[in-house]
ZAKOL-506521 format. One record per atom (N, C-alpha, C, O): x, y, z. Coordinates in steps of 0.1 Angstrom, whole numbers, padded with zeros to 4 digits, always signed. Each point is the difference from the previous one (the first is absolute). Example, Ala and Ser with C-alpha at 12.3 -4.5 7.8 and 13.67 -1.06 7.14 Angstrom:
# residues 2
+0132-0057+0078;-0009+0012+0000;+0009+0012+0000;+0010+0000+0007;-0014+0011-0014;+0009+0011+0000;-0008+0011+0008;+0005+0011+0001;
This chain:
# residues 336
+0745+0879+0958;+0012+0004-0006;+0003-0013-0010;+0000-0011+0005;+0003+0012-0017;+0004-0010-0007;+0020-0004+0003;+0009+0006+0007;-0010-0019-0015;+0015-0003+0005;+0010+0007-0007;+0011+0003+0006;-0012+0000-0016;+0008+0011-0012;+0001+0014+0010;+0011+0006-0001;-0022-0002+0009;+0001+0013+0010;+0005-0002+0013;+0004+0008+0009;-0006-0024-0009;+0007-0003+0018;+0017-0001+0000;+0008+0001+0010;-0004-0004-0022;+0014-0005-0005;+0007+0016-0004;+0012+0003+0002;-0021+0004-0006;+0009+0012-0006;+0001+0011+0018;+0008+0008+0005;-0020-0012-0001;+0001+0009+0015;+0012-0009+0007;+0009+0008+0004;-0005-0017-0002;+0009-0007+0008;+0017+0002-0006;+0010-0001+0007;-0011+0005-0019;+0012+0006-0006;+0001+0008+0003;+0011+0002+0003;-0017+0004-0002;+0001+0021+0002;+0004+0001+0010;+0007+0010+0002;-0009-0020+0009;+0001+0000+0012;+0013-0007+0002;+0006+0006+0009;+0001-0016-0014;+0010-0005+0005;+0011+0013-0009;+0012+0001+0004;-0016+0005-0012;+0007+0011-0007;+0008+0012+0006;+0011+0005-0001;-0028-0001+0010;+0006+0009+0010;+0003-0004+0012;+0004+0009+0008;-0004-0019-0004;+0005-0001+0016;-0007+0004+0008;+0004+0002+0012;-0021+0001-0016;-0009+0010+0009;-0011-0005-0002;-0004-0003-0012;-0003+0001+0025;-0015-0001-0005;-0009+0015-0007;-0004+0002-0012;+0004+0006+0021;-0002+0015+0002;+0009+0007-0009;+0012+0003+0003;-0018+0000-0012;+0010+0014-0006;+0001+0015+0009;-0008+0006+0007;+0024-0003-0011;+0003+0011+0008;-0004+0013-0008;+0003+0003-0012;-0012+0008+0026;-0003+0012-0002;+0017+0008-0007;+0001+0009-0009;+0007-0013+0014;+0012+0008-0004;+0012-0009+0004;-0001-0011+0005;+0013+0017-0009;+0016-0015+0004;+0012+0012+0003;+0002+0010-0007;+0006-0013+0018;+0012+0002-0002;+0009-0008-0004;-0002-0012+0002;+0010+0015-0006;+0014-0008-0012;+0011-0004+0009;+0003+0009+0008;+0004-0018-0008;+0013-0003+0000;+0009-0002-0015;-0005-0003-0011;+0018+0005+0015;+0008-0013-0015;+0010-0007+0010;+0002+0002+0012;+0002-0012-0021;+0003-0008+0003;+0020+0003-0003;+0005+0005-0010;+0002-0010+0020;+0013+0005+0002;+0009-0012-0009;+0001-0012+0003;+0004+0016-0011;+0012-0007-0010;+0010-0008+0010;+0006+0006+0009;-0004-0018-0011;+0007-0010+0008;+0015+0006-0003;+0001+0003-0011;+0013-0001+0019;+0013+0009-0002;+0004-0009-0008;-0006-0010-0003;+0017+0013-0002;+0009-0011-0012;+0011-0003+0012;+0003+0007+0010;+0003-0018-0015;+0010-0006+0003;+0014+0009-0003;+0007-0003-0010;-0003+0014+0018;+0015+0009-0007;+0004+0007+0010;-0007+0004+0009;+0022-0004-0010;+0003+0010+0011;+0014+0007-0007;+0008-0007-0007;-0006+0018+0010;+0008+0008-0006;+0004-0002-0015;+0012+0001-0002;-0020-0004-0009;+0002-0005-0013;+0001-0013-0002;+0000-0003-0012;+0001-0005+0019;+0000-0014-0001;-0012-0007+0004;-0004-0001+0011;-0002-0007-0024;-0014-0005+0001;+0002-0019+0001;+0010-0007-0005;-0018+0004+0009;+0000-0015+0001;-0015-0005-0005;-0010+0007+0001;+0008-0020-0007;-0010-0004-0008;-0001-0015+0001;+0011-0005-0004;-0020-0003+0008;+0000-0013+0002;-0006-0005-0014;-0012+0002-0001;+0020-0008-0008;-0003-0009-0012;-0010-0010+0000;-0010+0000-0008;+0013-0010+0017;-0004-0007+0002;-0013-0005+0009;-0002+0009+0009;-0004-0016-0008;-0013-0004+0010;-0002-0014-0005;+0003-0003-0011;-0008-0007+0024;-0005-0013-0002;-0012-0002-0005;-0009+0006+0006;+0006-0014-0018;-0009-0006-0007;-0013+0006+0008;-0007+0009-0004;+0004-0017+0016;-0009+0002+0010;-0004+0010+0006;-0012+0002+0004;+0022+0005-0001;-0001+0015+0003;-0004+0014-0008;-0006+0011+0004;+0008-0013-0013;-0001+0008-0012;-0012+0010+0001;-0001+0012-0001;-0010-0023+0003;-0012+0013+0003;+0001+0010+0014;-0008+0009+0002;+0016-0013+0004;+0003+0010+0012;+0012+0011-0003;+0012+0000+0001;-0022+0010-0006;+0008+0013+0003;+0016+0003+0009;+0010+0007-0002;-0014-0015+0015;+0013+0000+0009;+0013-0008-0005;+0011+0001+0005;-0015-0010-0016;+0009-0009-0002;+0010+0004-0015;+0007-0007-0007;-0013+0023+0006;+0007+0007-0009;+0010+0009+0004;+0010+0003-0006;-0013+0001+0021;+0009+0010+0005;+0007-0007+0008;+0010+0007+0004;-0011-0022+0002;+0006-0003+0013;+0003-0016-0006;-0008-0004-0008;+0020-0006+0013;+0000-0013-0004;-0007-0006+0013;+0003+0000+0012;-0011-0004-0019;-0011-0011+0009;+0001-0010-0003;+0003-0002-0012;-0005-0010+0021;+0003-0013-0005;+0001-0010+0010;+0008+0001+0008;-0019-0015-0007;-0001-0010+0005;+0011-0010-0002;+0001-0004-0011;+0010-0001+0020;+0006-0011-0007;+0004-0011+0009;+0003+0003+0011;-0004-0015-0015;+0004-0011+0013;+0015+0005-0001;+0006+0008-0007;-0003-0017+0020;+0015-0003+0004;+0008-0007-0016;-0006-0007-0009;+0019+0012+0009;+0007-0006-0011;-0003+0007-0014;+0005-0004-0011;-0015+0017+0013;-0007+0006-0018;+0012+0010-0004;+0009+0000+0009;-0006+0006-0018;+0009+0011-0004;-0012+0008-0009;-0010-0006-0005;+0014+0020+0005;-0005+0009-0009;+0007+0005-0008;+0012-0003+0001;-0016+0011-0010;+0010+0012-0007;-0011+0012-0002;-0012-0001+0001;+0016+0008-0002;-0013+0015+0001;+0010+0010-0009;+0008+0006+0007;-0007-0002-0018;+0009+0009-0008;-0008+0018+0006;-0011+0005-0001;+0023+0000+0006;-0005+0019+0002;+0008+0006-0007;+0012-0004-0003;-0020+0017-0003;+0006+0009-0008;+0001+0008+0008;-0008+0004+0009;+0024+0002-0015;+0005+0013+0005;+0002+0011-0005;+0008+0000-0010;-0014+0013+0015;+0003+0013-0011;+0003+0007+0007;-0005+0002+0011;+0021+0008-0020;+0005+0009+0006;-0006+0015-0011;+0004+0002-0011;-0015+0007+0021;-0009+0007-0006;+0007+0015-0001;-0005+0009-0007;+0018-0007+0016;+0009+0010-0002;+0007+0000-0011;+0000-0007-0010;+0010+0021+0013;+0007+0002-0011;+0015-0002+0001;+0009+0004-0009;-0006-0012+0020;+0012-0001+0005;+0001-0018-0001;-0009-0007+0003;+0023+0002-0006;+0002-0013+0002;-0004-0004+0019;-0001+0009+0009;+0001-0018-0009;-0007-0006+0015;+0008-0013+0003;+0004-0007-0010;-0002+0005+0019;+0007-0013+0007;-0012-0005+0010;-0005+0006+0009;+0005-0021-0014;-0016-0001+0005;+0006-0018+0011;+0004-0011-0005;-0005+0014+0017;+0001-0014+0007;-0015-0006+0002;-0010+0006+0000;+0011-0023+0001;-0010-0005-0003;-0001-0015+0013;+0007-0009+0001;-0016+0010+0007;-0001-0008+0011;-0010+0000+0005;-0009+0009+0001;+0010-0024+0005;-0013-0002+0011;-0002+0004+0013;+0011+0002+0004;-0017+0001+0004;-0003+0006+0013;-0012-0003+0008;-0009+0007-0004;+0007-0016+0014;-0008+0003+0008;-0009+0010+0001;+0001+0012-0003;-0016-0020+0010;-0015+0013-0002;-0007-0013+0010;+0002-0012+0002;-0010+0021+0003;-0014-0007+0010;-0007+0008-0001;+0003+0011-0006;-0018-0017+0013;-0011+0011-0003;+0001+0003+0019;+0004-0009+0008;-0007+0022-0004;-0004+0001+0013;-0009+0015-0002;-0004+0005-0010;+0001-0002+0023;-0012+0009+0002;-0003+0009-0014;+0003+0011-0004;-0011-0024-0003;-0006+0003-0013;+0006+0007-0011;-0005+0009-0006;+0019-0016+0006;+0004+0005-0008;+0015-0006-0007;+0010-0002+0007;-0009-0001-0021;+0009-0007-0001;+0011+0006-0001;+0003+0008-0009;+0007-0013+0020;+0011+0011+0002;+0014-0008-0004;+0002-0012+0001;+0006+0021-0005;+0011-0005-0007;+0014+0002+0008;+0004+0012+0003;+0004-0021+0000;+0010-0002+0009;+0017+0011-0004;+0003+0004-0011;+0001-0002+0019;+0007+0012-0004;+0016-0002-0012;+0009-0008+0003;-0009+0011-0009;+0016-0004-0007;-0004-0013-0004;-0012-0003-0003;+0025-0007+0004;-0001-0012-0004;-0007-0011+0013;+0003-0012+0000;-0008+0015+0004;-0004-0009+0013;-0004-0012-0005;-0009+0003-0009;+0010-0016+0009;-0001-0015-0003;-0018-0003+0007;-0005+0007+0009;-0001-0019-0015;-0008-0007+0005;+0003-0011-0009;+0008-0002-0009;-0020-0007+0017;+0005-0015-0008;-0006+0002-0014;+0007-0004-0010;-0022+0009+0007;-0004+0002-0017;+0018+0006-0005;+0006-0009-0006;-0001+0020+0007;+0006+0009-0005;+0010-0005-0008;+0003+0004-0011;+0007-0019+0021;+0006-0009-0002;+0000-0007-0012;+0008-0002-0009;-0024-0002+0012;-0001-0009-0012;-0005+0005-0017;-0006-0007-0008;+0009+0020+0008;-0002+0009-0011;+0017+0005-0002;+0008+0003+0010;-0005-0004-0024;+0011+0008-0006;-0003+0007-0017;-0006-0005-0010;+0012+0015+0013;-0002+0006-0019;+0012-0004-0006;+0010-0002+0007;-0010-0002-0024;+0008+0000-0008;+0013+0006+0002;+0011-0006-0002;-0013+0022+0008;+0006+0009-0007;-0001+0007+0022;-0010+0001+0007;+0026+0003-0004;+0000+0004+0014;-0002+0016-0006;-0007+0009+0005;+0015-0007-0016;+0003+0017-0002;-0001+0002-0014;+0006-0008-0008;-0010+0015+0004;+0002+0008-0013;-0003+0012-0003;-0009+0005+0006;+0016+0003-0018;+0000+0009-0003;-0006+0007-0016;+0001-0005-0011;-0009+0017+0016;-0009-0001-0010;+0003+0016-0004;+0004+0009+0007;-0009-0009-0024;+0002+0015-0004;-0010+0007+0001;-0011-0006+0001;+0012+0020-0003;-0015+0005+0003;-0009-0002-0009;+0002+0004-0011;-0013-0011+0013;-0017-0002-0004;+0007-0010-0005;+0004+0002-0012;+0000-0015+0019;+0002-0013-0009;-0008-0007+0008;-0006+0006+0008;+0006-0022-0011;-0009-0011+0013;+0010-0011-0002;+0008-0002-0008;-0012-0004+0017;+0005-0015+0005;-0008-0010+0001;-0011+0003+0005;+0012-0015-0009;-0008-0008+0010;+0007-0013+0008;+0008-0008-0006;-0011+0009+0019;+0004-0008+0010;-0005-0013+0004;-0012+0001+0003;+0020-0017+0000;-0012-0009+0003;+0003+0000+0012;+0012+0002+0004;-0024-0007+0005;-0001+0001+0015;-0006-0014+0004;-0012-0003-0002;+0022-0006+0006;-0001-0015+0001;-0004-0001+0013;+0008+0007+0008;-0021-0016-0002;-0002-0003+0013;-0001-0013+0001;-0009-0007-0004;+0021+0001+0014;+0001-0012+0000;-0005-0005+0015;+0004+0008+0009;-0010-0018-0006;-0007-0002+0010;+0005-0014+0006;-0001-0010-0007;+0006+0009+0018;+0005-0010+0007;-0008-0011-0002;-0010+0003-0006;+0012-0019+0009;-0004-0008-0001;-0005-0006+0007;-0008-0009-0002;+0012+0014+0016;-0006+0002+0012;-0007+0012+0008;-0006-0002+0011;+0006+0013-0018;-0009+0009-0001;-0011+0001+0009;-0009-0007-0005;+0005+0014+0018;-0014-0002+0007;-0014+0004-0010;-0001+0001-0012;-0007-0001+0019;-0011+0005-0008;-0002+0014+0007;+0005+0003+0012;-0014+0006-0022;-0001+0015+0007;+0005+0008-0010;+0009-0002-0009;-0016+0014+0012;+0003+0015-0011;+0011+0003+0007;+0003+0000+0012;+0008+0006-0028;+0011+0007+0005;-0001+0013-0007;-0006+0001-0010;+0014+0012+0017;+0003+0007-0010;+0014+0006+0000;+0007+0002+0010;-0005+0001-0025;+0012+0012-0004;-0003+0010-0007;-0011+0005-0003;+0026+0001+0001;-0001+0011-0014;+0011-0004-0004;+0009-0007+0006;-0011+0013-0024;+0010+0000-0006;+0003+0012-0008;-0005+0005-0009;+0017-0002+0018;+0004+0013+0001;+0009+0008-0014;+0010-0007-0005;-0013+0018+0000;+0013+0001-0007;+0004+0017+0002;-0006+0011-0002;+0017-0013+0007;+0004+0015+0006;+0014+0010-0004;+0011-0003-0004;-0017+0015+0005;+0014+0006-0008;+0006+0012+0012;-0006+0009+0007;+0015-0011-0008;+0013+0007+0012;+0003+0015-0001;-0004+0001-0011;+0008+0009+0014;+0001+0011-0010;+0015+0003+0016;-0002-0001+0012;+0011+0005-0018;+0015+0000+0011;-0004+0012+0008;-0009+0008-0003;+0015-0006+0014;-0001+0009+0012;+0009+0012-0011;+0008-0003-0009;-0013+0020+0012;+0009+0007-0005;+0014+0001+0008;+0003-0002+0012;+0004+0005-0021;+0013+0004+0002;+0007+0006+0016;+0008-0004+0008;-0020+0017-0008;+0002+0009+0008;-0005-0005+0018;+0002+0005+0011;-0011-0019-0015;-0008-0003+0011;-0013-0005-0002;-0004+0000-0012;-0004-0003+0020;-0013-0008+0000;-0008-0011-0001;+0004-0008+0009;-0010+0005-0012;-0009-0017+0001;+0001+0000-0014;-0001+0010-0007;+0003-0027+0001;-0003-0007-0009;-0011-0004-0007;-0002-0011+0003;-0007+0014-0012;-0012-0001-0003;+0000-0015-0007;+0007-0004-0009;-0021-0003+0017;+0000-0017-0008;-0018+0003-0004;-0008+0004+0008;+0007-0007-0022;-0014+0000+0000;-0002-0016-0003;+0010-0005-0006;-0019-0002+0008;-0007-0009-0001;-0010-0004-0006;-0008+0008+0004;+0002-0017-0014;-0015+0000-0006;-0002-0022+0001;+0009-0008-0004;-0021+0004+0008;+0003-0012+0000;-0015-0005-0003;-0009+0008+0000;+0007-0023-0002;-0009-0004-0002;-0005-0013+0006;+0002-0011-0004;-0010+0015+0017;-0006-0010+0006;-0002-0018+0001;-0007-0007-0009;+0011+0002+0018;-0001-0015-0007;-0009-0006+0014;+0005+0000+0012;-0018-0007-0016;-0009-0006+0009;+0003-0015-0004;-0003-0004-0012;+0009-0004+0019;+0004-0016-0007;-0010-0006+0015;+0000+0007+0010;-0005-0016-0010;-0009-0013+0004;+0008-0012-0003;+0001-0003-0012;+0003-0003+0021;+0005-0013+0000;-0010-0011+0003;-0006+0001+0011;+0003-0010-0016;-0006-0013+0005;-0003-0007-0011;+0002+0005-0011;-0008-0016+0014;-0002-0010-0009;-0017+0006-0008;-0006+0009+0005;+0001-0018-0018;-0013+0005-0003;-0002+0010-0006;+0009+0008-0001;-0020-0005-0003;-0006+0016+0001;-0001+0009+0010;-0003-0002+0012;+0008+0015-0022;+0005+0012+0016;-0013+0004+0007;-0011+0001-0004;+0016-0001+0016;-0015+0007+0010;-0009+0005-0008;+0001+0003-0012;-0010-0002+0021;-0013+0014-0010;+0002+0012+0010;+0000-0001+0013;+0001+0012-0020;+0000+0014+0006;-0017+0002-0002;-0008-0004-0008;+0009+0010+0021;-0016+0003+0006;+0000+0013+0014;+0010+0001+0007;-0024+0008-0006;+0002+0005+0014;-0011+0005-0003;-0007+0001-0011;+0004+0002+0024;-0012+0007+0004;-0004+0019+0004;+0002+0003+0012;-0005+0002-0016;-0003+0012+0002;-0012+0002+0016;-0012-0002+0000;+0019+0004+0008;-0008+0000+0013;-0004+0011+0004;-0012-0001+0003;+0015+0010-0001;-0006+0017+0006;+0001+0010-0012;+0009-0002-0008;-0017+0012+0007;+0005+0011-0008;-0002+0013+0010;-0009+0002+0008;+0017+0005-0009;+0000+0011+0011;+0002+0018-0008;+0009+0003-0008;-0019+0003+0011;-0001+0013-0003;+0010+0009+0009;+0001-0002+0012;+0007+0010-0017;+0010+0007+0007;+0002+0014-0002;+0000+0004-0011;+0002+0004+0022;+0003+0014-0005;+0011+0000+0010;+0002-0007+0010;+0005+0019-0018;+0015+0003+0007;+0004+0010+0004;+0001+0008-0009;+0003-0004+0018;+0001+0015+0008;+0000+0015-0010;-0003+0012+0002;+0009-0021-0014;-0002+0016-0009;-0011-0002-0007;+0000+0007-0010;-0011-0015+0012;-0013-0002-0009;-0003-0005-0011;-0010+0001-0007;+0024-0008+0004;+0000-0010-0012;-0006-0012+0001;+0001-0004+0012;-0008-0006-0019;-0009-0007+0000;+0004-0013-0006;+0004-0001-0012;-0005-0008+0020;+0006-0016-0006;-0006-0012+0001;-0007+0001+0010;+0005-0011-0015;-0006-0010+0004;+0010-0016-0002;+0006-0005-0010;-0009+0000+0023;+0013-0009+0002;-0007-0016+0002;-0006-0002+0010;+0008-0008-0018;-0005-0010+0001;+0014-0015+0006;+0011-0004-0004;-0020+0000+0014;+0010-0010+0011;+0001-0012-0011;-0010-0003-0007;+0020-0004+0005;-0001-0011-0008;+0008-0012+0009;+0007+0000+0011;-0010-0009-0017;+0008-0015+0008;-0001-0009-0011;-0010-0006-0005;+0026+0006+0002;+0004-0010-0009;+0001-0019+0002;+0009-0007+0006;-0018+0002-0010;-0005-0014+0002;+0003-0010-0002;-0002-0011+0007;+0014+0016-0024;+0007-0009-0006;+0010-0006+0006;+0002-0002+0012;+0004-0003-0025;+0014-0004+0000;+0014+0011-0004;+0012-0003+0000;-0017+0016-0005;+0007-0002-0008;+0001+0023-0002;-0009+0007-0004;+0019-0004+0006;+0002+0013+0003;-0011+0007-0008;-0005-0006-0009;+0000+0019+0013;-0011+0014-0006;+0008+0007-0004;+0009+0002+0008;-0007+0007-0023;+0002+0012-0001;-0016+0008-0003;-0005-0001-0011;-0003+0011+0023;-0013+0000-0002;+0004+0015-0008;+0009+0008+0003;-0021-0007-0014;-0006+0009-0007;-0015+0000+0003;-0006-0008+0008;-0002+0022-0016;-0012+0000-0002;-0006+0011+0001;+0006+0011-0002;-0022-0010+0005;+0001+0013-0004;-0015+0000+0011;-0002-0011+0006;-0008+0024-0003;-0008+0003+0010;-0010+0007-0011;+0003+0006-0010;-0017-0010+0016;-0009+0009-0007;-0011+0001+0010;-0003-0010+0006;-0003+0027-0005;-0011+0000+0014;-0014+0002-0012;+0001+0004-0011;-0012-0009+0019;-0011+0000-0005;-0006+0005+0006;+0005+0003+0011;-0018+0001-0014;-0012+0002+0012;+0004+0009+0011;-0002-0002+0011;+0008+0015-0018;+0003+0010+0008;-0012+0008+0004;-0012-0003-0003;+0018+0018+0010;-0009+0010+0005;-0004+0005-0019;+0009+0002-0009;-0024+0000+0007;-0007+0008-0011;+0007-0014-0014;+0005+0001-0011;-0008-0014+0022;+0002-0007-0014;+0011-0003-0010;+0001-0006-0011;+0009+0015+0022;+0012+0002-0011;+0013-0015+0002;+0003-0006+0011;+0002+0004-0023;+0010-0010+0002;+0013+0004-0002;+0002+0012-0003;+0007-0017+0004;+0018+0006+0004;+0011-0015-0005;+0000-0012+0004;+0009+0017-0015;+0007-0008-0002;+0001-0006-0015;-0005+0005-0010;+0011-0016+0010;+0009-0009+0006;+0013+0010+0006;+0003+0010-0006;+0000-0013+0014;+0014+0002+0006;+0010-0011+0003;-0003-0009+0009;+0012+0009-0014;+0010-0007-0001;+0011-0008+0018;+0005+0008+0009;-0005-0016-0008;+0008-0007+0010;+0014+0005+0003;+0009-0003-0009;-0007+0008+0016;+0015+0006+0007;+0008-0011-0001;+0000-0007+0010;+0011+0003-0026;+0006-0013+0003;+0014-0006+0006;+0008+0008-0006;-0003-0014+0011;+0011-0007+0007;-0007-0005+0011;+0002+0007+0010;-0009-0013-0009;-0007-0009+0013;+0005-0012-0007;-0004-0003-0011;+0013-0004+0020;+0004-0013-0006;-0004-0012+0015;+0004+0003+0011;-0010-0012-0013;-0004-0010+0010;+0004-0011+0000;-0003-0006-0010;+0012-0002+0023;+0005-0013-0006;-0011-0009+0010;-0006+0005+0010;+0007-0018-0014;-0008-0009+0002;-0007-0002+0015;+0005-0007+0009;-0016+0012-0006;-0006+0003+0014;-0001+0012+0007;-0004+0005+0010;+0011+0000-0020;-0001+0014+0004;-0012+0010+0002;-0010-0004-0007;+0007+0013+0012;-0011+0013+0002;+0007+0010-0002;+0012-0001+0004;-0018+0013-0011;+0000+0011-0001;-0006+0011-0007;-0012-0003-0001;+0013+0012-0004;-0009+0010-0003;+0007+0009-0011;+0012+0004+0000;-0023-0001-0012;+0002+0003-0009;-0011+0015+0003;-0010+0001+0007;+0021+0015-0020;-0010+0008+0009;-0005+0007-0017;+0009-0004-0009;-0017+0010+0004;-0002+0009-0011;-0003+0015+0005;-0012+0004+0000;+0022+0004+0003;-0002+0015+0002;-0013+0003-0011;+0000-0007-0010;-0009+0016+0014;-0008+0006-0011;+0007+0011-0004;+0005+0007+0009;-0004-0003-0020;+0003+0007-0013;-0012+0016+0002;+0001+0011-0006;-0009-0013+0012;-0007+0014-0001;-0011-0003+0015;-0005-0011+0005;+0004+0023-0003;-0014-0002+0011;-0010-0003+0001;-0007+0009-0005;-0002-0019+0011;-0007-0004-0002;-0017+0002+0015;+0004+0004+0011;-0007-0005-0011;-0013+0004+0011;+0004-0014+0007;+0005-0009-0006;-0006+0010+0022;-0003-0010+0009;-0002-0010-0001;+0006-0010+0003;-0021+0010-0011;-0009-0011-0001;-0009+0000+0004;-0004+0011+0005;-0005-0025-0005;+0007-0012+0004;+0003-0003-0017;-0006+0006-0010;+0015-0015+0009;+0005-0002-0015;-0003-0015-0003;-0003-0007+0010;+0002+0000-0022;+0000-0019-0003;+0015+0001-0001;+0001+0007-0010;+0011-0009+0015;+0011-0007-0002;+0003-0014-0008;-0003-0011+0004;+0007+0012-0015;+0005-0010-0010;+0013-0006-0003;+0004+0003-0012;+0002-0008+0017;+0013+0002-0002;+0002-0019-0009;-0007-0010+0002;+0018+0012-0010;+0006-0009-0008;+0014+0001+0001;+0005+0010-0004;+0001-0019+0010;+0011-0010+0001;+0006-0006-0007;-0008-0008-0006;+0022+0007+0003;+0001-0014-0010;+0017+0001+0002;+0007+0010+0000;-0004-0023+0002;+0019-0004-0007;-0002-0008-0008;-0006-0010+0002;+0012+0014-0014;+0003-0012-0008;-0016+0000-0010;-0005+0008-0008;+0001-0020+0011;-0011-0002-0005;-0010-0006+0008;-0009-0007-0004;+0012+0011+0016;-0006-0003+0011;-0006+0008+0007;+0008+0007+0006;-0023-0003-0002;-0009+0013-0005;-0010-0002+0012;-0003-0012+0001;-0003+0021+0007;-0007-0001+0012;-0007+0016-0003;+0005+0009-0006;-0018-0012+0012;-0009+0014+0000;-0009-0003+0014;-0006-0010+0005;+0007+0024-0001;-0008+0002+0019;-0004+0012-0003;+0006+0009-0006;-0017-0010+0010;-0011+0014+0003;-0004+0005+0015;-0001-0010+0008;-0001+0024-0001;-0001-0003+0009;-0006+0019+0002;+0006+0010-0003;-0020-0011+0009;+0001+0019-0001;+0007+0005+0015;+0002-0004+0011;+0001+0015-0019;+0012+0006+0011;-0007+0013-0002;-0008+0004-0008;+0015+0005+0022;-0002+0019+0001;+0016+0000+0003;+0007-0007+0006;-0005+0021-0014;+0008+0007+0011;+0003+0006+0006;-0004+0011+0001;+0015-0016+0010;-0003+0012+0013;+0001+0014-0004;+0006+0004-0010;-0012+0006+0020;-0001+0017-0007;+0014+0003+0003;+0005+0009-0007;+0002-0014+0017;+0012+0001+0008;+0012-0012-0002;-0004-0011-0004;+0013+0012+0006;+0015-0006-0001;-0006-0016+0008;-0002-0001+0012;+0001-0007-0020;-0003-0015+0011;-0003-0010-0013;+0003+0003-0012;-0008-0013+0016;-0007-0009-0010;-0012-0008+0003;-0003+0001+0012;-0002-0007-0020;-0013-0010+0004;+0001-0011-0009;-0001+0004-0012;+0001-0011+0013;+0000-0013-0001;-0011-0008-0001;-0006-0003+0010;+0001-0002-0024;-0012-0014-0001;+0008-0008-0006;+0011+0002-0005;-0021-0014+0008;+0007-0016-0003;-0007-0001-0011;-0011+0002-0003;+0023-0008-0006;+0000-0003-0016;-0014-0005-0002;-0006+0001+0011;-0004-0007-0025;-0003-0005-0003;+0005-0007-0012;+0005+0008-0007;-0005-0020+0002;+0001-0009-0009;-0007+0006-0013;-0012-0003-0001;+0016+0011-0009;-0008+0008-0009;-0005-0016-0013;+0005-0011-0002;-0016+0017-0003;-0004-0010-0009;+0008-0002-0012;+0002+0010-0008;+0002-0019+0005;+0008-0003-0012;-0008-0002-0009;-0012-0001+0001;+0019-0002-0011;-0004+0003-0022;-0006-0014+0002;-0012+0000-0001;+0019-0011+0005;-0001-0014-0001;-0016-0003+0011;-0008-0009-0003;+0006+0016+0012;-0007-0006+0009;-0015+0009-0007;-0011-0005-0001;+0015+0018-0002;-0010+0008-0013;-0006-0008-0008;-0012-0002+0001;+0021-0004-0009;-0008-0007-0006;-0008-0013-0003;-0008-0004-0008;+0015-0003+0021;-0010-0011+0007;-0013+0005+0004;-0009-0009-0002;+0005+0021+0008;-0013+0011+0004;-0008-0003-0017;-0010-0007-0002;+0018+0012-0007;-0004+0004-0012;-0003-0012-0005;-0012+0002-0004;+0016-0016+0000;-0001-0014+0000;-0011-0001+0008;-0005-0010-0007;-0002+0011+0015;-0008-0006+0009;-0013+0008-0007;-0009-0006-0006;+0011+0019+0007;-0012+0014-0004;-0007-0010-0013;-0012-0003-0001;+0022+0001-0007;-0004-0004-0012;-0006-0017+0001;-0011-0003-0005;+0019-0007+0010;-0004-0010-0001;-0019+0000+0003;-0010-0002-0008;+0010+0007+0023;-0012+0003-0002;-0009+0007-0002;-0010-0002+0006;+0011+0013-0016;-0004+0007-0008;-0006-0009-0012;-0011+0001-0006;+0023-0012+0002;-0008-0008-0015;-0002-0012+0007;-0001-0010-0006;+0000+0010+0018;-0011-0018+0003;-0010+0005+0005;-0009-0007+0004;+0007+0021-0003;-0013+0006+0004;-0011+0004-0013;-0012-0001+0002;+0017+0004-0011;-0005+0001-0012;+0000-0010-0009;-0006+0002-0010;+0013-0014+0012;-0003-0015-0008;-0011-0009+0010;-0009-0007-0004;+0012+0010+0016;-0016-0004+0007;-0011+0003-0006;-0009-0007-0005;+0010+0022+0004;-0016+0007-0002;-0003-0006-0015;-0011-0004-0004;+0019+0005-0002;+0000-0010-0015;-0006-0009-0003;-0008-0001-0009;+0012-0009+0020;-0004-0015-0001;-0013+0006+0005;-0007+0004-0009;+0002-0002+0021;-0016+0000+0002;-0006+0003-0009;-0010-0006-0004;+0017+0018-0002;-0012+0007-0014;+0000-0010-0007;-0011-0003-0004;+0022-0007+0000;-0003-0011-0011;-0012-0010+0007;-0009-0006-0005;+0012+0005+0017;-0009-0013+0005;-0013+0003+0002;-0007-0009+0004;+0002+0021-0004;-0012+0006+0001;-0006+0003-0015;-0012+0004-0002;+0023-0008-0008;-0005+0005-0014;-0006-0018-0003;-0005-0003-0011;
């Protein structure tokens, strides 16, 4: 095989993500991310720190690492998409990560980070189909202890209770804050995928679950996709989107689920799962078989070969080929 043919073959394998071509496939579609709106009020974060701009999470949430005594400003655009004038209250309130979720505190419950966070407008009135810009300022005290903290900047609208009795309706939409406090560079984000489980629910629906451990110093909002290859009859299935909403604090472990959108044979399958949180990404593989009846079967995850490792192997192969040919040419010249 020539060097050109070898490179062509390797590039095809990388593009396909599989060594053996599939005889058939079963498809899945990616789910769109929900827009941050509630009852016709939309919030959009306008600013992101330069160091975080490649991270898509930094355009949806306020994410930063600050030393004690630092101050940051972030602009938030508020839009009234309804046909009536809305009166909107603006404030920061507490949040925490627990049970693998980013949890919002009720009403205006404060915490340390929310008391550091102020908006330049506490209330505004928006006519129909208009927008306004609000600046959020986070002022970290000089004696703040190191660690990551969580809060939410809320925009809230309220409707009065009916005069003949009833309950007042309150709607709010917010932007999360993930703030790490400490000197120097921010803590690294990292995680491992420890196991992959094939599930079948009592009503027969199939799903795949990955057990994840947050080994870094930042919270993770996990997303990703699953592909099934080398199934019965050489079938491939997917990609299937990971069910979003799993958030892990530093040191926490939890699971992410991938519900299958189509029914597939029980297996065995080669499961390839790719998870990411911002710019941090991990890939793992395992051989799985779906249970015949309701239950689960867990397989230990194997770290999948990453593209940099593949590139290293390609480089070693090419070095060996080129070195071998150079040696052959030298021997021929010596004989001549």
